[in-house]
mmCIF file of the N, C-alpha and C atoms, coordinates in Angstrom:
data_MODEL
# 
_entry.id   MODEL 
# 
loop_
_atom_site.group_PDB 
_atom_site.id 
_atom_site.type_symbol 
_atom_site.label_atom_id 
_atom_site.label_alt_id 
_atom_site.label_comp_id 
_atom_site.label_asym_id 
_atom_site.label_entity_id 
_atom_site.label_seq_id 
_atom_site.pdbx_PDB_ins_code 
_atom_site.Cartn_x 
_atom_site.Cartn_y 
_atom_site.Cartn_z 
_atom_site.occupancy 
_atom_site.B_iso_or_equiv 
_atom_site.pdbx_formal_charge 
_atom_site.auth_seq_id 
_atom_site.auth_comp_id 
_atom_site.auth_asym_id 
_atom_site.auth_atom_id 
_atom_site.pdbx_PDB_model_num 
ATOM 1   N N  . MET A 1 1  ? -28.144 58.519 -5.353  1.00 0.00 ? 1  MET A N  1 
ATOM 2   C CA . MET A 1 1  ? -28.459 59.649 -6.149  1.00 0.00 ? 1  MET A CA 1 
ATOM 3   C C  . MET A 1 1  ? -27.402 60.743 -5.955  1.00 0.00 ? 1  MET A C  1 
ATOM 4   N N  . ALA A 1 2  ? -26.362 60.561 -6.552  1.00 0.00 ? 2  ALA A N  1 
ATOM 5   C CA . ALA A 1 2  ? -25.290 61.483 -6.454  1.00 0.00 ? 2  ALA A CA 1 
ATOM 6   C C  . ALA A 1 2  ? -25.443 62.729 -7.310  1.00 0.00 ? 2  ALA A C  1 
ATOM 7   N N  . ARG A 1 3  ? -25.028 63.908 -6.826  1.00 0.00 ? 3  ARG A N  1 
ATOM 8   C CA . ARG A 1 3  ? -25.200 65.109 -7.604  1.00 0.00 ? 3  ARG A CA 1 
ATOM 9   C C  . ARG A 1 3  ? -24.009 65.174 -8.522  1.00 0.00 ? 3  ARG A C  1 
ATOM 10  N N  . GLU A 1 4  ? -24.193 65.647 -9.733  1.00 0.00 ? 4  GLU A N  1 
ATOM 11  C CA . GLU A 1 4  ? -23.152 65.760 -10.699 1.00 0.00 ? 4  GLU A CA 1 
ATOM 12  C C  . GLU A 1 4  ? -22.520 67.060 -10.632 1.00 0.00 ? 4  GLU A C  1 
ATOM 13  N N  . ASN A 1 5  ? -21.281 67.183 -10.741 1.00 0.00 ? 5  ASN A N  1 
ATOM 14  C CA . ASN A 1 5  ? -20.475 68.430 -10.876 1.00 0.00 ? 5  ASN A CA 1 
ATOM 15  C C  . ASN A 1 5  ? -20.758 69.361 -9.779  1.00 0.00 ? 5  ASN A C  1 
ATOM 16  N N  . THR A 1 6  ? -20.831 68.846 -8.534  1.00 0.00 ? 6  THR A N  1 
ATOM 17  C CA . THR A 1 6  ? -21.111 69.808 -7.403  1.00 0.00 ? 6  THR A CA 1 
ATOM 18  C C  . THR A 1 6  ? -19.875 70.733 -7.168  1.00 0.00 ? 6  THR A C  1 
ATOM 19  N N  . GLY A 1 7  ? -18.707 70.375 -7.562  1.00 0.00 ? 7  GLY A N  1 
ATOM 20  C CA . GLY A 1 7  ? -17.587 71.197 -7.465  1.00 0.00 ? 7  GLY A CA 1 
ATOM 21  C C  . GLY A 1 7  ? -17.249 72.113 -8.588  1.00 0.00 ? 7  GLY A C  1 
ATOM 22  N N  . LEU A 1 8  ? -18.084 72.051 -9.657  1.00 0.00 ? 8  LEU A N  1 
ATOM 23  C CA . LEU A 1 8  ? -17.701 72.745 -10.858 1.00 0.00 ? 8  LEU A CA 1 
ATOM 24  C C  . LEU A 1 8  ? -17.814 74.226 -10.559 1.00 0.00 ? 8  LEU A C  1 
ATOM 25  N N  . LYS A 1 9  ? -18.640 74.743 -9.831  1.00 0.00 ? 9  LYS A N  1 
ATOM 26  C CA . LYS A 1 9  ? -18.830 76.200 -9.561  1.00 0.00 ? 9  LYS A CA 1 
ATOM 27  C C  . LYS A 1 9  ? -17.544 76.740 -8.822  1.00 0.00 ? 9  LYS A C  1 
ATOM 28  N N  . ASP A 1 10 ? -17.142 75.927 -7.777  1.00 0.00 ? 10 ASP A N  1 
ATOM 29  C CA . ASP A 1 10 ? -15.903 76.339 -7.040  1.00 0.00 ? 10 ASP A CA 1 
ATOM 30  C C  . ASP A 1 10 ? -14.674 76.302 -7.974  1.00 0.00 ? 10 ASP A C  1 
ATOM 31  N N  . LYS A 1 11 ? -14.582 75.321 -8.797  1.00 0.00 ? 11 LYS A N  1 
ATOM 32  C CA . LYS A 1 11 ? -13.446 75.226 -9.662  1.00 0.00 ? 11 LYS A CA 1 
ATOM 33  C C  . LYS A 1 11 ? -13.422 76.414 -10.626 1.00 0.00 ? 11 LYS A C  1 
ATOM 34  N N  . VAL A 1 12 ? -14.476 76.673 -11.231 1.00 0.00 ? 12 VAL A N  1 
ATOM 35  C CA . VAL A 1 12 ? -14.552 77.937 -12.237 1.00 0.00 ? 12 VAL A CA 1 
ATOM 36  C C  . VAL A 1 12 ? -14.268 79.219 -11.507 1.00 0.00 ? 12 VAL A C  1 
ATOM 37  N N  . VAL A 1 13 ? -15.014 79.462 -10.416 1.00 0.00 ? 13 VAL A N  1 
ATOM 38  C CA . VAL A 1 13 ? -14.827 80.698 -9.764  1.00 0.00 ? 13 VAL A CA 1 
ATOM 39  C C  . VAL A 1 13 ? -13.377 80.800 -9.075  1.00 0.00 ? 13 VAL A C  1 
ATOM 40  N N  . GLY A 1 14 ? -12.907 79.741 -8.687  1.00 0.00 ? 14 GLY A N  1 
ATOM 41  C CA . GLY A 1 14 ? -11.554 79.697 -8.136  1.00 0.00 ? 14 GLY A CA 1 
ATOM 42  C C  . GLY A 1 14 ? -10.498 80.012 -9.220  1.00 0.00 ? 14 GLY A C  1 
ATOM 43  N N  . LYS A 1 15 ? -10.731 79.504 -10.363 1.00 0.00 ? 15 LYS A N  1 
ATOM 44  C CA . LYS A 1 15 ? -9.841  79.798 -11.526 1.00 0.00 ? 15 LYS A CA 1 
ATOM 45  C C  . LYS A 1 15 ? -9.831  81.185 -11.842 1.00 0.00 ? 15 LYS A C  1 
ATOM 46  N N  . MET A 1 16 ? -11.103 81.816 -11.889 1.00 0.00 ? 16 MET A N  1 
ATOM 47  C CA . MET A 1 16 ? -11.164 83.296 -12.108 1.00 0.00 ? 16 MET A CA 1 
ATOM 48  C C  . MET A 1 16 ? -10.451 84.033 -11.118 1.00 0.00 ? 16 MET A C  1 
ATOM 49  N N  . LYS A 1 17 ? -10.570 83.737 -9.815  1.00 0.00 ? 17 LYS A N  1 
ATOM 50  C CA . LYS A 1 17 ? -9.892  84.493 -8.727  1.00 0.00 ? 17 LYS A CA 1 
ATOM 51  C C  . LYS A 1 17 ? -8.382  84.312 -8.907  1.00 0.00 ? 17 LYS A C  1 
ATOM 52  N N  . GLU A 1 18 ? -7.934  83.082 -9.293  1.00 0.00 ? 18 GLU A N  1 
ATOM 53  C CA . GLU A 1 18 ? -6.521  82.959 -9.417  1.00 0.00 ? 18 GLU A CA 1 
ATOM 54  C C  . GLU A 1 18 ? -5.910  83.808 -10.570 1.00 0.00 ? 18 GLU A C  1 
ATOM 55  N N  . VAL A 1 19 ? -6.607  83.845 -11.628 1.00 0.00 ? 19 VAL A N  1 
ATOM 56  C CA . VAL A 1 19 ? -6.129  84.610 -12.854 1.00 0.00 ? 19 VAL A CA 1 
ATOM 57  C C  . VAL A 1 19 ? -6.217  86.096 -12.438 1.00 0.00 ? 19 VAL A C  1 
ATOM 58  N N  . GLU A 1 20 ? -7.293  86.544 -11.785 1.00 0.00 ? 20 GLU A N  1 
ATOM 59  C CA . GLU A 1 20 ? -7.429  87.839 -11.282 1.00 0.00 ? 20 GLU A CA 1 
ATOM 60  C C  . GLU A 1 20 ? -6.243  88.208 -10.480 1.00 0.00 ? 20 GLU A C  1 
ATOM 61  N N  . GLY A 1 21 ? -5.887  87.377 -9.513  1.00 0.00 ? 21 GLY A N  1 
ATOM 62  C CA . GLY A 1 21 ? -4.755  87.601 -8.656  1.00 0.00 ? 21 GLY A CA 1 
ATOM 63  C C  . GLY A 1 21 ? -3.453  87.752 -9.445  1.00 0.00 ? 21 GLY A C  1 
ATOM 64  N N  . LYS A 1 22 ? -3.252  86.849 -10.395 1.00 0.00 ? 22 LYS A N  1 
ATOM 65  C CA . LYS A 1 22 ? -2.062  86.947 -11.252 1.00 0.00 ? 22 LYS A CA 1 
ATOM 66  C C  . LYS A 1 22 ? -1.920  88.207 -11.923 1.00 0.00 ? 22 LYS A C  1 
ATOM 67  N N  . LEU A 1 23 ? -3.083  88.678 -12.559 1.00 0.00 ? 23 LEU A N  1 
ATOM 68  C CA . LEU A 1 23 ? -3.101  89.860 -13.436 1.00 0.00 ? 23 LEU A CA 1 
ATOM 69  C C  . LEU A 1 23 ? -2.868  91.109 -12.576 1.00 0.00 ? 23 LEU A C  1 
ATOM 70  N N  . THR A 1 24 ? -3.348  91.084 -11.376 1.00 0.00 ? 24 THR A N  1 
ATOM 71  C CA . THR A 1 24 ? -3.245  92.299 -10.548 1.00 0.00 ? 24 THR A CA 1 
ATOM 72  C C  . THR A 1 24 ? -1.987  92.238 -9.612  1.00 0.00 ? 24 THR A C  1 
ATOM 73  N N  . GLY A 1 25 ? -1.346  91.048 -9.489  1.00 0.00 ? 25 GLY A N  1 
ATOM 74  C CA . GLY A 1 25 ? -0.239  90.930 -8.623  1.00 0.00 ? 25 GLY A CA 1 
ATOM 75  C C  . GLY A 1 25 ? -0.643  90.649 -7.151  1.00 0.00 ? 25 GLY A C  1 
ATOM 76  N N  . ASP A 1 26 ? -1.919  90.321 -6.958  1.00 0.00 ? 26 ASP A N  1 
ATOM 77  C CA . ASP A 1 26 ? -2.469  90.129 -5.628  1.00 0.00 ? 26 ASP A CA 1 
ATOM 78  C C  . ASP A 1 26 ? -2.249  88.639 -5.192  1.00 0.00 ? 26 ASP A C  1 
ATOM 79  N N  . LYS A 1 27 ? -1.228  88.337 -4.498  1.00 0.00 ? 27 LYS A N  1 
ATOM 80  C CA . LYS A 1 27 ? -0.900  86.979 -4.107  1.00 0.00 ? 27 LYS A CA 1 
ATOM 81  C C  . LYS A 1 27 ? -1.994  86.362 -3.267  1.00 0.00 ? 27 LYS A C  1 
ATOM 82  N N  . LEU A 1 28 ? -2.639  87.151 -2.422  1.00 0.00 ? 28 LEU A N  1 
ATOM 83  C CA . LEU A 1 28 ? -3.658  86.574 -1.511  1.00 0.00 ? 28 LEU A CA 1 
ATOM 84  C C  . LEU A 1 28 ? -4.863  86.095 -2.446  1.00 0.00 ? 28 LEU A C  1 
ATOM 85  N N  . ARG A 1 29 ? -5.241  86.955 -3.358  1.00 0.00 ? 29 ARG A N  1 
ATOM 86  C CA . ARG A 1 29 ? -6.322  86.602 -4.291  1.00 0.00 ? 29 ARG A CA 1 
ATOM 87  C C  . ARG A 1 29 ? -6.034  85.363 -5.029  1.00 0.00 ? 29 ARG A C  1 
ATOM 88  N N  . GLU A 1 30 ? -4.833  85.310 -5.504  1.00 0.00 ? 30 GLU A N  1 
ATOM 89  C CA . GLU A 1 30 ? -4.358  84.112 -6.239  1.00 0.00 ? 30 GLU A CA 1 
ATOM 90  C C  . GLU A 1 30 ? -4.422  82.880 -5.432  1.00 0.00 ? 30 GLU A C  1 
ATOM 91  N N  . ALA A 1 31 ? -3.997  82.963 -4.194  1.00 0.00 ? 31 ALA A N  1 
ATOM 92  C CA . ALA A 1 31 ? -4.003  81.798 -3.260  1.00 0.00 ? 31 ALA A CA 1 
ATOM 93  C C  . ALA A 1 31 ? -5.514  81.472 -2.959  1.00 0.00 ? 31 ALA A C  1 
ATOM 94  N N  . GLN A 1 32 ? -6.387  82.383 -2.775  1.00 0.00 ? 32 GLN A N  1 
ATOM 95  C CA . GLN A 1 32 ? -7.732  82.145 -2.525  1.00 0.00 ? 32 GLN A CA 1 
ATOM 96  C C  . GLN A 1 32 ? -8.362  81.398 -3.649  1.00 0.00 ? 32 GLN A C  1 
ATOM 97  N N  . GLY A 1 33 ? -7.971  81.685 -4.830  1.00 0.00 ? 33 GLY A N  1 
ATOM 98  C CA . GLY A 1 33 ? -8.509  81.051 -5.984  1.00 0.00 ? 33 GLY A CA 1 
ATOM 99  C C  . GLY A 1 33 ? -8.068  79.649 -6.113  1.00 0.00 ? 33 GLY A C  1 
ATOM 100 N N  . LYS A 1 34 ? -6.709  79.467 -5.800  1.00 0.00 ? 34 LYS A N  1 
ATOM 101 C CA . LYS A 1 34 ? -6.286  78.056 -5.871  1.00 0.00 ? 34 LYS A CA 1 
ATOM 102 C C  . LYS A 1 34 ? -6.943  77.222 -4.847  1.00 0.00 ? 34 LYS A C  1 
ATOM 103 N N  . ALA A 1 35 ? -7.193  77.856 -3.588  1.00 0.00 ? 35 ALA A N  1 
ATOM 104 C CA . ALA A 1 35 ? -7.870  77.048 -2.487  1.00 0.00 ? 35 ALA A CA 1 
ATOM 105 C C  . ALA A 1 35 ? -9.276  76.734 -2.930  1.00 0.00 ? 35 ALA A C  1 
ATOM 106 N N  . GLN A 1 36 ? -10.022 77.660 -3.498  1.00 0.00 ? 36 GLN A N  1 
ATOM 107 C CA . GLN A 1 36 ? -11.355 77.400 -3.951  1.00 0.00 ? 36 GLN A CA 1 
ATOM 108 C C  . GLN A 1 36 ? -11.381 76.355 -5.052  1.00 0.00 ? 36 GLN A C  1 
ATOM 109 N N  . GLN A 1 37 ? -10.463 76.230 -5.982  1.00 0.00 ? 37 GLN A N  1 
ATOM 110 C CA . GLN A 1 37 ? -10.334 75.249 -6.938  1.00 0.00 ? 37 GLN A CA 1 
ATOM 111 C C  . GLN A 1 37 ? -10.120 73.866 -6.245  1.00 0.00 ? 37 GLN A C  1 
ATOM 112 N N  . THR A 1 38 ? -9.337  73.855 -5.252  1.00 0.00 ? 38 THR A N  1 
ATOM 113 C CA . THR A 1 38 ? -9.086  72.582 -4.531  1.00 0.00 ? 38 THR A CA 1 
ATOM 114 C C  . THR A 1 38 ? -10.394 72.145 -3.848  1.00 0.00 ? 38 THR A C  1 
ATOM 115 N N  . LYS A 1 39 ? -11.130 73.131 -3.236  1.00 0.00 ? 39 LYS A N  1 
ATOM 116 C CA . LYS A 1 39 ? -12.385 72.798 -2.671  1.00 0.00 ? 39 LYS A CA 1 
ATOM 117 C C  . LYS A 1 39 ? -13.363 72.176 -3.580  1.00 0.00 ? 39 LYS A C  1 
ATOM 118 N N  . GLY A 1 40 ? -13.329 72.649 -4.855  1.00 0.00 ? 40 GLY A N  1 
ATOM 119 C CA . GLY A 1 40 ? -14.225 72.027 -5.865  1.00 0.00 ? 40 GLY A CA 1 
ATOM 120 C C  . GLY A 1 40 ? -13.789 70.663 -6.244  1.00 0.00 ? 40 GLY A C  1 
ATOM 121 N N  . LYS A 1 41 ? -12.486 70.417 -6.405  1.00 0.00 ? 41 LYS A N  1 
ATOM 122 C CA . LYS A 1 41 ? -11.977 69.109 -6.645  1.00 0.00 ? 41 LYS A CA 1 
ATOM 123 C C  . LYS A 1 41 ? -12.307 68.084 -5.548  1.00 0.00 ? 41 LYS A C  1 
ATOM 124 N N  . VAL A 1 42 ? -12.239 68.578 -4.292  1.00 0.00 ? 42 VAL A N  1 
ATOM 125 C CA . VAL A 1 42 ? -12.577 67.691 -3.181  1.00 0.00 ? 42 VAL A CA 1 
ATOM 126 C C  . VAL A 1 42 ? -14.060 67.365 -3.223  1.00 0.00 ? 42 VAL A C  1 
ATOM 127 N N  . LYS A 1 43 ? -14.935 68.392 -3.452  1.00 0.00 ? 43 LYS A N  1 
ATOM 128 C CA . LYS A 1 43 ? -16.353 68.113 -3.666  1.00 0.00 ? 43 LYS A CA 1 
ATOM 129 C C  . LYS A 1 43 ? -16.666 66.989 -4.742  1.00 0.00 ? 43 LYS A C  1 
ATOM 130 N N  . ASP A 1 44 ? -16.009 67.149 -5.892  1.00 0.00 ? 44 ASP A N  1 
ATOM 131 C CA . ASP A 1 44 ? -16.142 66.143 -6.924  1.00 0.00 ? 44 ASP A CA 1 
ATOM 132 C C  . ASP A 1 44 ? -15.669 64.848 -6.553  1.00 0.00 ? 44 ASP A C  1 
ATOM 133 N N  . ARG A 1 45 ? -14.609 64.825 -5.798  1.00 0.00 ? 45 ARG A N  1 
ATOM 134 C CA . ARG A 1 45 ? -14.091 63.450 -5.297  1.00 0.00 ? 45 ARG A CA 1 
ATOM 135 C C  . ARG A 1 45 ? -15.030 62.855 -4.355  1.00 0.00 ? 45 ARG A C  1 
ATOM 136 N N  . ILE A 1 46 ? -15.572 63.610 -3.476  1.00 0.00 ? 46 ILE A N  1 
ATOM 137 C CA . ILE A 1 46 ? -16.587 63.108 -2.410  1.00 0.00 ? 46 ILE A CA 1 
ATOM 138 C C  . ILE A 1 46 ? -17.700 62.561 -3.165  1.00 0.00 ? 46 ILE A C  1 
ATOM 139 N N  . ASP A 1 47 ? -18.132 63.248 -4.233  1.00 0.00 ? 47 ASP A N  1 
ATOM 140 C CA . ASP A 1 47 ? -19.311 62.743 -5.003  1.00 0.00 ? 47 ASP A CA 1 
ATOM 141 C C  . ASP A 1 47 ? -19.036 61.388 -5.680  1.00 0.00 ? 47 ASP A C  1 
ATOM 142 N N  . ASP A 1 48 ? -17.829 61.362 -6.175  1.00 0.00 ? 48 ASP A N  1 
ATOM 143 C CA . ASP A 1 48 ? -17.280 60.063 -6.822  1.00 0.00 ? 48 ASP A CA 1 
ATOM 144 C C  . ASP A 1 48 ? -17.345 58.925 -5.877  1.00 0.00 ? 48 ASP A C  1 
ATOM 145 N N  . VAL A 1 49 ? -16.952 59.114 -4.587  1.00 0.00 ? 49 VAL A N  1 
ATOM 146 C CA . VAL A 1 49 ? -16.965 58.169 -3.576  1.00 0.00 ? 49 VAL A CA 1 
ATOM 147 C C  . VAL A 1 49 ? -18.365 57.798 -3.246  1.00 0.00 ? 49 VAL A C  1 
ATOM 148 N N  . ARG A 1 50 ? -19.251 58.773 -3.118  1.00 0.00 ? 50 ARG A N  1 
ATOM 149 C CA . ARG A 1 50 ? -20.607 58.507 -2.816  1.00 0.00 ? 50 ARG A CA 1 
ATOM 150 C C  . ARG A 1 50 ? -21.266 57.654 -3.901  1.00 0.00 ? 50 ARG A C  1 
ATOM 151 N N  . LYS A 1 51 ? -20.966 57.988 -5.109  1.00 0.00 ? 51 LYS A N  1 
ATOM 152 C CA . LYS A 1 51 ? -21.524 57.254 -6.216  1.00 0.00 ? 51 LYS A CA 1 
ATOM 153 C C  . LYS A 1 51 ? -21.047 55.774 -6.240  1.00 0.00 ? 51 LYS A C  1 
ATOM 154 N N  . ASN A 1 52 ? -19.681 55.693 -5.939  1.00 0.00 ? 52 ASN A N  1 
ATOM 155 C CA . ASN A 1 52 ? -19.182 54.290 -5.873  1.00 0.00 ? 52 ASN A CA 1 
ATOM 156 C C  . ASN A 1 52 ? -19.866 53.488 -4.804  1.00 0.00 ? 52 ASN A C  1 
ATOM 157 N N  . ILE A 1 53 ? -20.084 54.110 -3.640  1.00 0.00 ? 53 ILE A N  1 
ATOM 158 C CA . ILE A 1 53 ? -20.739 53.352 -2.624  1.00 0.00 ? 53 ILE A CA 1 
ATOM 159 C C  . ILE A 1 53 ? -22.099 52.917 -2.908  1.00 0.00 ? 53 ILE A C  1 
ATOM 160 N N  . GLU A 1 54 ? -22.859 53.850 -3.600  1.00 0.00 ? 54 GLU A N  1 
ATOM 161 C CA . GLU A 1 54 ? -24.222 53.493 -3.972  1.00 0.00 ? 54 GLU A CA 1 
ATOM 162 C C  . GLU A 1 54 ? -24.290 52.425 -4.998  1.00 0.00 ? 54 GLU A C  1 
ATOM 163 N N  . GLU A 1 55 ? -23.291 52.361 -5.925  1.00 0.00 ? 55 GLU A N  1 
ATOM 164 C CA . GLU A 1 55 ? -23.175 51.326 -6.952  1.00 0.00 ? 55 GLU A CA 1 
ATOM 165 C C  . GLU A 1 55 ? -22.893 49.979 -6.255  1.00 0.00 ? 55 GLU A C  1 
ATOM 166 N N  . HIS A 1 56 ? -22.025 49.995 -5.240  1.00 0.00 ? 56 HIS A N  1 
ATOM 167 C CA . HIS A 1 56 ? -21.714 48.749 -4.566  1.00 0.00 ? 56 HIS A CA 1 
ATOM 168 C C  . HIS A 1 56 ? -22.885 48.273 -3.644  1.00 0.00 ? 56 HIS A C  1 
ATOM 169 N N  . LYS A 1 57 ? -23.586 49.200 -3.116  1.00 0.00 ? 57 LYS A N  1 
ATOM 170 C CA . LYS A 1 57 ? -24.862 48.856 -2.366  1.00 0.00 ? 57 LYS A CA 1 
ATOM 171 C C  . LYS A 1 57 ? -25.771 48.102 -3.333  1.00 0.00 ? 57 LYS A C  1 
ATOM 172 N N  . GLU A 1 58 ? -25.943 48.593 -4.468  1.00 0.00 ? 58 GLU A N  1 
ATOM 173 C CA . GLU A 1 58 ? -26.909 48.094 -5.431  1.00 0.00 ? 58 GLU A CA 1 
ATOM 174 C C  . GLU A 1 58 ? -26.458 46.646 -5.864  1.00 0.00 ? 58 GLU A C  1 
ATOM 175 N N  . GLU A 1 59 ? -25.114 46.489 -6.071  1.00 0.00 ? 59 GLU A N  1 
ATOM 176 C CA . GLU A 1 59 ? -24.595 45.215 -6.445  1.00 0.00 ? 59 GLU A CA 1 
ATOM 177 C C  . GLU A 1 59 ? -24.888 44.124 -5.376  1.00 0.00 ? 59 GLU A C  1 
ATOM 178 N N  . LYS A 1 60 ? -24.718 44.426 -4.092  1.00 0.00 ? 60 LYS A N  1 
ATOM 179 C CA . LYS A 1 60 ? -24.924 43.591 -3.028  1.00 0.00 ? 60 LYS A CA 1 
ATOM 180 C C  . LYS A 1 60 ? -26.387 43.177 -2.861  1.00 0.00 ? 60 LYS A C  1 
ATOM 181 N N  . VAL A 1 61 ? -27.247 44.144 -3.137  1.00 0.00 ? 61 VAL A N  1 
ATOM 182 C CA . VAL A 1 61 ? -28.680 43.979 -2.898  1.00 0.00 ? 61 VAL A CA 1 
ATOM 183 C C  . VAL A 1 61 ? -29.267 43.020 -4.001  1.00 0.00 ? 61 VAL A C  1 
ATOM 184 N N  . THR A 1 62 ? -28.794 43.151 -5.264  1.00 0.00 ? 62 THR A N  1 
ATOM 185 C CA . THR A 1 62 ? -29.296 42.411 -6.392  1.00 0.00 ? 62 THR A CA 1 
ATOM 186 C C  . THR A 1 62 ? -28.579 41.102 -6.621  1.00 0.00 ? 62 THR A C  1 
# 
């Protein structure tokens, strides 16, 4: 039972921070946004792996 789009919030908020940083010239804020986007991508990838594991478990059981 994998959760869908668990990283979506981090990707969206991170993009907003990145753009805010670019607009204001705040390199730290921009970097924080990029890092948060990466965090969201990692969460999504972890969910993909979990989903794949669950599917393979079901294949072996049936």
